[in-house]
C-alpha positions in Angstrom: -33.0 43.6 24.9 -35.8 41.2 24.0 -34.3 40.7 20.6 -30.9 40.0 22.0 -32.3 37.2 24.2 -34.2 35.8 21.2 -31.1 35.8 19.0 -29.0 34.2 21.8 -31.6 31.5 22.3 -31.8 30.7 18.6 -28.0 30.6 18.4 -27.8 28.2 21.3 -30.4 25.9 19.7 -28.5 26.0 16.4 -25.3 24.9 18.2 -27.1 22.1 20.1 -28.9 20.5 17.2 -25.9 18.8 15.6 -25.1 17.2 18.9 -28.5 15.4 18.8 -27.8 13.8 15.4 -26.6 10.3 14.9 -22.9 10.0 16.0 -22.1 7.6 13.2 -21.0 9.9 10.3 -18.4 7.5 8.8 -19.5 5.5 5.8 -18.9 1.8 6.1 -16.1 1.9 3.5 -14.4 4.7 5.4 -14.7 2.8 8.6 -13.3 -0.4 7.0 -10.3 1.5 5.6 -9.5 2.9 9.0 -9.7 -0.6 10.6 -7.3 -2.1 8.0 -3.6 -2.1 8.8 -0.8 -3.1 6.5 2.1 -5.1 8.0 5.3 -4.1 6.2 8.5 -6.1 6.8 11.9 -5.0 5.4 14.4 -7.7 4.2 17.6 -7.7 2.3 18.1 -9.6 -1.0 19.3 -12.9 0.6 16.4 -12.9 3.1 14.1 -12.2 0.2 15.5 -15.2 -1.8 15.0 -17.4 1.3 11.4 -16.3 1.7 10.7 -16.9 -2.0 12.1 -20.5 -1.6 10.3 -21.3 1.7 7.0 -19.5 1.6 4.4 -21.0 -0.7 2.1 -18.6 -2.4 4.2 -15.5 -2.1 3.8 -13.1 -5.0 6.9 -11.2 -6.1 5.9 -7.7 -7.5 8.5 -5.9 -9.5 7.5 -2.2 -9.7 10.2 -1.2 -12.3 9.4 -0.2 -15.8 8.7 -2.9 -18.4 12.1 -2.2 -20.0 13.9 -2.7 -16.7 11.8 -5.8 -16.0 12.7 -7.3 -19.5 16.5 -6.7 -18.8 16.3 -9.2 -16.0 14.0 -10.1 -13.1 13.3 -12.6 -10.3 11.9 -15.8 -11.7 8.1 -15.7 -11.4 7.9 -12.0 -10.7 4.9 -9.9 -11.9 5.6 -6.5 -13.3 3.4 -3.6 -12.2 5.1 -0.3 -13.3 5.1 2.3 -10.4 5.6 5.0 -13.0 2.4 4.1 -14.8 -0.4 6.5 -14.0 -2.8 3.5 -13.5 -0.5 2.0 -10.9 -3.0 2.0 -8.1 -5.8 0.7 -10.4 -3.5 -2.2 -11.4 -2.7 -2.9 -7.7 -6.4 -2.9 -6.8 -6.8 -6.0 -9.0 -4.6 -8.1 -6.7 -5.8 -10.1 -3.6 -5.2 -7.9 -0.6 -5.0 -10.9 1.8 -2.0 -12.3 -0.2 1.6 -11.7 0.9 3.6 -9.7 -1.6 7.4 -9.3 -1.8 7.9 -6.0 -3.6 11.0 -4.4 -5.1 12.3 -2.0 -7.8 15.9 -1.2 -9.0 17.3 0.3 -5.8 14.5 0.6 -3.3 13.3 4.1 -4.0 10.2 3.4 -6.1 9.2 0.4 -4.1 9.5 2.4 -0.9 7.3 5.1 -2.4 4.8 2.5 -3.5 4.2 1.4 0.1 1.8 4.3 0.5 -0.4 2.8 -2.2 -0.4 -0.6 -0.7 -1.5 0.9 2.6 -4.1 3.0 1.0 -5.6 0.0 -0.8 -5.7 -2.1 2.3 -3.1 -4.8 1.6 -2.5 -7.0 4.6 1.1 -8.0 4.4 4.0 -6.5 2.3 7.6 -7.6 2.4 9.8 -4.9 1.0 13.2 -5.9 -0.4 15.5 -3.1 0.6 18.2 -2.4 -2.0 16.1 -3.7 -4.9 17.6 -5.5 -7.9 20.9 -3.8 -7.3 21.1 -5.7 -4.0 19.8 -8.9 -5.6 22.5 -8.8 -8.3 25.3 -7.9 -5.7 24.3 -11.0 -3.8 24.7 -13.0 -7.0 21.2 -14.3 -7.0 19.6 -15.6 -10.2 17.5 -13.6 -12.6 15.6 -14.5 -15.8 14.9 -12.5 -18.9 
């Protein structure tokens, strides 16, 4: 009986000790990542064209392959291939406080890329729904 009480007391102390430790177990980087939220707006091609014209400093990111990009893209767009295994590493080089308008061919890859923008802590992303298909249907200009 004496051993049972001793074992029970030791067990109770073992359970109580972690509660006495410092409550801050998050690293500063992890805490900052949790505090960061990404604003994502969805627009159609015409709205995207209007934003590009009116909003100074917006960066257009085309996440299609280099071949797709070369076949025609929005003037001034920067190509960052979503299919490239270094996609997130390439994205991490961009200013996270900047506003980016992102698109692909039809909207699938750029929608999938939103997860990476959130993960990396980008502040504001404008997603062009419908991608370049929508842009071309709206008869908006492209360059090669």
